C-alpha positions in Angstrom: -65.1 115.9 50.5 -66.1 117.1 47.0 -63.9 118.9 44.5 -65.9 122.1 45.0 -65.5 121.8 48.8 -61.7 121.3 48.4 -61.5 124.4 46.1 -63.4 126.4 48.7 -61.2 125.2 51.5 -58.1 126.1 49.5 -59.4 129.6 48.8 -60.1 130.0 52.5 -56.7 128.8 53.5 -55.0 131.1 50.8 -56.9 134.1 52.2 -55.9 133.2 55.7 -52.3 132.7 54.6 -52.3 136.2 53.0 -53.6 137.7 56.2 -50.9 135.9 58.2 -48.2 137.1 55.8 -49.5 140.7 56.1 -49.4 140.4 59.9 -45.8 139.1 59.7 -44.8 141.9 57.4 -46.4 144.5 59.7 -44.7 142.9 62.7 -41.3 143.0 60.9 -41.8 146.6 60.0 -42.8 147.4 63.6 -39.7 145.6 65.0 -37.3 147.0 62.5 -38.8 150.5 62.2 -40.1 151.1 65.7 -43.6 152.4 65.1 -46.3 150.5 63.3 -48.1 152.5 60.7 -50.8 150.7 58.8 -51.1 151.1 55.0 -54.3 152.2 53.3 -56.9 149.4 53.6 -54.8 147.5 56.2 -56.3 146.0 59.3 -55.0 147.2 62.6 -55.9 146.9 66.3 -56.2 149.7 68.9 -57.0 150.0 72.6 -60.1 151.9 73.6 -60.3 154.3 76.5 -62.0 151.5 78.6 -59.1 149.2 77.9 -60.7 147.0 75.3 -59.1 145.9 72.0 -60.8 146.8 68.8 -59.9 146.4 65.2 -60.3 148.8 62.3 -59.2 149.2 58.8 -56.9 152.1 57.9 -58.7 154.5 55.7 -56.5 157.6 56.3 -59.4 159.3 58.3 -58.9 161.5 61.3 -59.7 158.7 63.9 -57.0 156.5 62.2 -54.5 159.4 62.6 -55.6 160.0 66.2 -54.8 156.3 67.0 -51.4 156.5 65.3 -50.4 159.9 66.8 -50.5 158.4 70.3 -48.9 155.0 69.4 -52.2 153.2 69.5 -52.0 151.2 66.3 -50.9 147.6 66.6 -50.2 145.1 63.9 -51.8 142.2 65.8 -54.5 141.8 68.4 -51.8 140.2 70.7 -49.7 143.4 70.5 -52.6 145.5 71.6 -53.4 143.1 74.5 -49.7 143.1 75.5 -49.9 146.9 75.7 -52.9 146.7 78.1 -50.9 144.2 80.2 -48.0 146.6 80.4 -50.2 149.6 81.3 -51.8 147.6 84.1 -48.4 146.6 85.4 -47.2 150.3 85.4 -50.4 151.3 87.2 -49.7 148.6 89.9 -46.2 150.0 90.3 -47.5 153.6 90.7 -50.0 152.5 93.3 -47.3 150.7 95.3 -45.2 153.8 95.5 -47.7 155.6 97.7 -47.4 158.9 95.8 -43.6 159.1 96.1 -42.1 161.7 93.7 -38.3 161.8 93.4 -36.6 165.2 94.1 -33.7 165.1 91.6 -32.2 168.2 93.3 -31.9 166.4 96.6 -28.9 164.1 96.5 -29.7 162.8 100.0 -33.0 161.4 98.9 -32.8 157.7 97.9 -34.8 156.7 94.8 -35.2 153.0 94.1 -36.3 151.5 90.8 -36.2 148.2 89.0 -33.3 146.9 87.1 -33.1 143.7 85.1 -30.0 141.9 84.0 -28.9 138.2 83.5 -29.2 137.7 87.2 -32.8 138.7 87.4 -34.8 141.7 88.7 -32.9 143.9 91.2 -33.7 147.0 93.1 -31.4 149.8 92.0 -30.7 153.0 93.9 -30.4 156.4 92.2 -29.6 159.6 94.0 -28.2 161.9 91.2 -29.6 160.8 87.9 -33.0 161.8 86.6 -33.7 158.7 84.6 -37.0 157.7 83.0 -37.9 154.4 84.6 -41.1 153.1 83.1 -42.1 151.7 86.5 -41.2 154.8 88.5 -39.5 155.1 91.8 -40.0 153.8 95.4 -38.8 155.6 98.5 -38.7 152.4 100.6 -36.7 149.4 99.5 -39.3 147.1 101.2 -42.1 148.5 99.1 -40.2 148.0 95.9 -39.3 144.5 96.8 -42.9 143.8 97.7 -44.0 145.0 94.3 -41.4 142.7 92.7 -42.5 139.7 94.8 -46.2 140.3 94.0 -45.6 140.8 90.3 -42.5 138.7 89.5 -44.0 136.7 86.6 -45.4 139.8 84.9 -42.1 141.6 85.4 -40.1 138.7 83.9 -42.5 138.6 81.0 -42.0 142.4 80.5 -38.2 142.3 80.7 -37.7 139.1 78.6 -40.6 138.6 76.2 -42.5 141.9 75.7 -41.7 143.7 72.5 -43.2 147.0 71.3 
């Protein structure tokens, strides 16, 4: 390798390192501050209406603000892909509930949802509390357990690894 080639390779690696540092800073901000908000000129990722991941550079234009206003700005491509993964899991949960809508005024109606603790994923019963379970509610325990069985790996990923 020539001296010129080495200098070019160093320049390329330094540029790549700068990009990785920016991504780490953005991720830290997201984890510490909740919502990722790109700075002017910063690269970010978003999910299209068809569920594909795209990248853009923040230029303070209306489309950038549209993405941000609905939480559709991600500091990494992986974060955007993880969001799609979660949305697909939520959709599977809704489909498995066969249209069940909890009636929070009816204390006789049993509402089942998922609960995760150190022991694993459990089916939890609610009758009185209107809680906001991201996966919704099942009327029948067997339907909830079937959803867990069919999606156990994805649910474990969601409860143990996924960070937004």
